[in-house]
N, C-alpha and C positions, 0 to 999 in steps of 0.2 A: 904346083903345090904351095910354093912359098907365097905366091900372090894370094891364093885363097886363104891362107893362114893370116896374111896381113889384113885382108878385108874383114875376116871374122874378128880380128882384134879391134879394127876401127869401129865395127858395129857395136861390139861390147863396150867400147869406150864411150860411144854416143849414148848408149842406153844408160850407162853409169852417170854421165854428165846430166842427162835429162832427169834421172832420178834425183841427183843432187840439186838440180835447179828447182824441182818440185818441192823438195824438202826445205830449201832456202826460202821459197815463196811462202810456204806454209808457216815457217818460223817468223818471217817478216810480217805476215798478216796477223798472226797471233800477237806479235809485239805491238803492232799498231793498235790492235783492239785493246790491249792492256793499257797502252799509253792514253788512248781515248778515255778509257774508264778512269784512269788516274786523273786525267784533266777534269773530267766531270766531277769527280770527288773533290778535287781541289777547288773547283768553282763553288761546289756546294758548301765546302768548309769556309771559303771566303765570304759567301753570302751569310752563313751563320755567324761568322766573326763580325761582319758588318752590322747584322741585326743586334748582336750582343753589344757592339760598340754604341749603336743608337740607343738601346735601352739604358746603357750606362750613362750616356750623355744626358738622356731625359731625367734619370735619377739624380745626376749631379745638378741639373738645372732646378729640379724640384727642391733639392737640399739647399741650394743657394737662395731660392725664393723664400723657403721657410726660414733660413737664417736671417734674410733681410727683414721678413715680417717680425721675427723675434727682436731684431735690433730696433725696429720701429716701435715695438711695444716697450722696449726698455728705455727708449729715448722720448717717451711721451712728455709733453710739457708739464712741468710741476705747477701745483696750485700756488696761489699767493702766500698762503700760510707756510708751505714748504720752502718757498724761496726766501721768505723773511727769516725762517728758522735757520736755514743754511747760512745766510749772510750774517746773522747774529753770532753764530758759532765762529765764523771766519774773522769777525772783528776782535779787537782787543778785549780780553775778559774783564779787566779792571774798569775801563770806561763804559763798556757796554752794560755792565752790571749796575753802574751808577745811573745810567740813562734809564734802564729798566726800573730801578728803584724809584726814580722820580716819577715815571709814568704810573707805577702802581699806587704810590701815595697820592698823586694827584687824582687818579680815578677813584680812590677811596673817599676823598673829600667830595668829589663830584656826586658820587652815588648817595652819600649821606645827605647832601643838600637837595638832591632831586626827590628823595623819599620824604624829607621834611616839608618841602614845598608842596608835594602832592597831598600830604596829609593836611596842610594848612589851607588848601583851596576849597572853598564851598560855593554854593549858589547864593551869592550875597543879595541879589535882587529879591529872590524869594523870601529870604530871612527878613529883609527890611520891610517887605509887605506884611509879614506876620507880626513884626514888632509894631508897625504902625496901626495894625488892626487891634492889637491888645491895648495900646495907649489910647486909641479912640474909644475903647470900651472902658477905660479907666483902670485896667489891670496892669499896674506897673510891676508888681511882683511876678506876674506871669511873663512879662517881657524880659525881666531879669533871668527867670528860670529858663526861658528859651535861649538866651545868650549863653548861659552856663552849660546848657546841653549841647551846644555847638562847639566845634573845635576851630582853631585858627585865629589869626590876629584880628580879623574883622569882627568876630563875635566877642573877643576879649575887649576890643576898643569900645564896642557898643555897650557892653556891660559896665565899663568904666564911666561912660557918659550917663547911663541910667542911675548909677549910684549917686551922681551929683544932680539929679533932676530937680531937686529943690533949690539949687543955686541959681545964680543969674545966667543968662545966655552966654555972656562973655566968659564967665568962669567955666562953663561946660565946654565952650569952644577951646579955651586954653588947655583944659584937661584932655580933650580929644587929640589936640595937636601934639601935646607932650607924650601922651601914651602911644600915639601913632608913630612918633619918632623912635620910641623904644622898640615897638614891634617891627618897624622897618629895619632897625639895626640887628634884631634877631634873625630876620630873613637873610641878611647879608653876612651872617656869621660864618666864618670858614672860607669865604670867597677870596680873602687875601692870600690864603695858603695855596689856593688853586692858581692864582696869578703868579705866585712865587715859583711853583713847579713848572708853569708854562715858560718862565724866563730861564729856569735852571736847566731844563732838558736840552735846548739847543746850545746853551753855553758849555755844557759838558761835552756835547758833540764837537764844538769848535775847539775846545781844549784838547780833545783826543786827536783832532786834525793837526794841531800845532805839534803835539808830541810825536805823532806819526811822521811828520815831516822831519823833525829833529832826528828820529831814529833812522830814517832813510839816508840822511846826510852822514850820520855816523857810520852806517854800513858802507856807504861809498868811500868814506875816509879810510876805513879799515881795509877794504878791498883794493884801494888804490886805483880803481877804475870805475867809470860811469857805465855800469851795465844796466840794461833795461829791466832785467830780472830783479836786481837789487833795489832799484828805484820803485818798481811796481809793487813789491811786497809792502814797503812802508806806506806808499801812497794809498794802497788798497785799504789798509787798516784805518788810515786817516779819513778817507772818504766815507767808509761804512759807518764810523761813529757819527759823523756829521749827518748822514742820511737818517739814521735812527733817532738822533736828537731832534731833528726837524719833524719827523713823523710823530714822535711823542708829543711835541708842542702843538702840532696841528690837531691831534686827537683831543687833548685837554682843552684847546681853544674852542672846539665845537661844543663840548659839554658846558664850558663856561658861558658861552653865548646863550645856550638854551636855558641855563640857570638864571641869567640876567633877564631874559624875556619873561620867565615865570615870576621873578621878583617884581618886575615892572607891572605885570598884570595884577598881582595881589595888592601892590601899593595903590594902583588906580582904583581897585575895589574898595580899599580902605578909605580913600578920599571921597568917593561917591557915597559910601555908607555913612560917613561922618556928616556930610551935607544932608542926607535923607533923615538921619537921626535928629539933627538940629531942627529940621522942619517939623518932624513928628512931635518933638518935645514942645515946640512953640505952639502947635495946634492944641496939644494937651493942656498947656497952661492957659490958653485963651478960653477954655471951656468954663 
């Protein structure tokens, strides 16, 4: 009886152990499934995070490229006018104003001379042909009226010669020579002021250079140290004034040379017209 009872107990224990094993296996299987699902979800989250990081990096790259483009737009090269304006402001106000004043006054005289010479220039050869035709026809008064209707020194000189048509040839020649000298002097009126401003503009620039050097040495003396920053500030002002003084002189020199060429052209017209007029008067008197 005792043995049978013991066997029955062992069977019950095995059944219990087997049931416990089945339960443990079920629990382990479910745990593994849950862990696998968690791993898949973590991988999905990691992939989403990686995609989000890629999008963020792309956005950051686009932002950086846009910033670089804006910086390039901001750093576009300035025009010559803007550069000159900036450098003019950076220079010493006193000497830069004097250089600018010299340039403005010199340009005013240049413009006045250019306008005067443009109004004084005529087609001298055509006018002399018309005067010769009127003298050949014996119409002295018509020739005088033609000269009065024209403007410029050539017409005024011819009229002066026609007023003395009854005098000798030498007297007419001397009259034309004297009156031509007066007209030539009128053509050159104001040119001396232009040459003055051409000389003054760079001189003011050099003066600004010397004063800028003196200021730089005074700053070095006050600081007690030769610092590149201290030296550069004074040297910059000095060199800017020199540059603008030279630029002003070059601009005025170009206009002055143009004015001289116009004066030479009108003067040569006067000389040719005087010779033609003397020949026409000589033919008129030989009639």
